[in-house]
C-alpha positions as CSV (number, residue, x, y, z in Angstrom):
1,M,0.5,-16.1,16.6
2,H,-1.5,-18.2,18.7
3,I,-4.9,-17.1,20.6
4,A,-5.9,-19.8,23.7
5,T,-9.8,-19.8,24.0
6,P,-11.6,-21.6,26.9
7,F,-12.1,-24.8,24.1
8,T,-8.9,-24.7,21.9
9,R,-5.6,-23.0,20.8
10,I,-6.0,-21.2,17.2
11,E,-2.9,-20.7,15.1
12,I,-3.4,-17.5,13.2
13,P,-1.6,-17.5,9.8
14,R,1.0,-14.5,9.6
15,L,0.1,-13.9,5.8
16,A,-2.5,-11.1,6.3
17,V,-2.3,-8.7,3.1
18,L,-4.5,-5.6,1.9
19,R,-5.6,-5.8,-1.6
20,R,-6.8,-2.7,-3.6
21,G,-7.6,-3.7,-7.1
22,A,-4.5,-5.4,-8.7
23,L,-2.2,-3.6,-5.6
24,T,-1.3,-6.1,-2.9
25,V,0.4,-5.2,0.2
26,D,2.5,-8.0,2.2
27,F,3.4,-7.1,5.7
28,E,6.2,-9.8,6.6
29,P,8.1,-7.6,5.3
30,L,5.9,-4.6,4.1
31,Q,6.0,-5.2,0.6
32,L,3.8,-4.3,-2.3
33,W,2.8,-6.0,-5.8
34,L,1.4,-4.7,-8.6
35,G,-0.4,-8.0,-10.0
36,R,2.5,-10.3,-9.7
37,A,5.2,-7.7,-10.1
38,P,6.9,-6.8,-6.9
39,L,7.8,-3.2,-6.6
40,R,11.1,-2.1,-5.1
41,L,10.0,1.0,-2.7
42,S,12.3,2.3,0.2
43,P,10.2,2.0,3.4
44,L,9.1,5.8,3.5
45,E,7.8,5.0,0.2
46,A,5.9,1.8,1.0
47,A,4.8,3.4,4.3
48,L,2.8,6.1,2.5
49,M,1.4,3.6,0.0
50,L,0.3,1.7,2.8
51,L,-1.7,4.9,4.2
52,L,-3.0,5.4,0.1
53,V,-3.7,2.2,-0.2
54,R,-5.9,1.8,3.2
55,R,-7.8,4.6,2.8
56,G,-8.0,5.4,-1.0
57,R,-7.0,8.8,-0.5
58,A,-4.7,11.0,2.1
59,T,-4.7,14.9,3.1
60,W,-1.6,16.4,2.8
61,A,-1.3,16.4,6.8
62,E,-1.5,12.8,6.9
63,V,1.3,12.7,4.0
64,D,3.1,15.3,5.9
65,Q,2.6,12.8,9.1
66,V,3.9,9.8,7.3
67,L,7.1,11.4,6.4
68,R,7.6,12.7,10.0
69,D,7.3,9.4,11.1
70,G,10.1,8.2,9.0
71,A,12.3,11.2,10.3
72,S,11.6,13.0,7.1
73,S,9.8,16.1,6.1
74,A,7.0,17.5,4.3
75,S,9.5,19.3,1.9
76,I,10.4,16.0,0.3
77,R,7.2,14.8,-0.2
78,D,7.2,15.7,-4.5
79,V,10.2,13.9,-4.8
80,I,9.1,10.7,-3.0
81,V,5.6,10.9,-5.0
82,Y,7.6,11.2,-8.1
83,R,9.9,8.0,-7.1
84,I,6.9,5.8,-6.4
85,R,5.4,7.4,-9.9
86,G,8.6,6.2,-11.6
87,K,8.9,2.8,-9.9
88,F,5.0,1.9,-10.7
89,R,6.3,3.0,-14.8
90,A,9.4,0.5,-14.2
91,V,6.9,-2.5,-13.6
92,G,4.7,-1.5,-16.6
93,G,2.2,0.1,-14.4
94,A,0.2,3.5,-14.9
95,D,0.5,6.7,-12.1
96,P,-1.2,5.5,-9.1
97,I,-1.3,8.8,-7.7
98,E,-3.1,11.5,-8.5
99,T,-2.5,15.1,-6.7
100,V,-5.6,17.0,-5.9
101,R,-4.6,20.6,-5.3
102,G,-4.7,22.0,-1.8
103,W,-6.0,18.7,-0.5
104,G,-3.8,16.0,-0.9
105,L,-3.5,12.6,-2.7
106,K,-5.9,10.2,-4.2
107,L,-4.8,6.4,-5.1
108,R,-5.5,5.3,-8.7
109,V,-5.5,1.4,-9.1
110,P,-5.9,-0.7,-11.8
111,P,-9.0,-3.4,-11.2
112,D,-7.7,-7.2,-9.9
113,E,-8.6,-9.9,-12.0
114,R,-12.3,-9.7,-11.0
115,D,-12.7,-6.4,-11.9
116,S,-12.4,-4.7,-8.5
117,T,-10.8,-2.0,-7.1
118,S,-12.5,-2.2,-3.6
119,L,-10.4,-2.8,-0.5
120,W,-10.1,-6.5,0.1
121,I,-8.3,-7.9,3.6
122,G,-7.2,-11.3,4.0
123,D,-4.6,-14.1,3.0
124,R,-2.4,-13.7,0.2
125,R,-2.3,-17.5,-0.4
126,P,-5.1,-17.8,-2.7
127,F,-3.6,-15.3,-4.7
128,R,0.3,-16.4,-5.4
């Protein structure tokens, strides 16, 4: 992407990512990583995890909206969460989702190499 300014043309890299703890979200294409292990998530599972990585939590209404946006319904949310948990186990990860009864979901992430679980927005090049 190019941005024109009065003085120069700036090239913006298309390598932006979100990181929360040991979780990384690449955007082109949408792909999640736990440490250096890629998570093989469906587009709907990835969209739900993106919401949780961005916010750290989501109400049932927000979860249901992600499902509707993916041409699904709230009736499958338990199945989607179950599948996500299984895919984290498959790469040696712990359960990333805490279900809060009557409210929604909270993200649990292991800390990164700096022992941080904070949200970080930036360029993926230093991490690969």
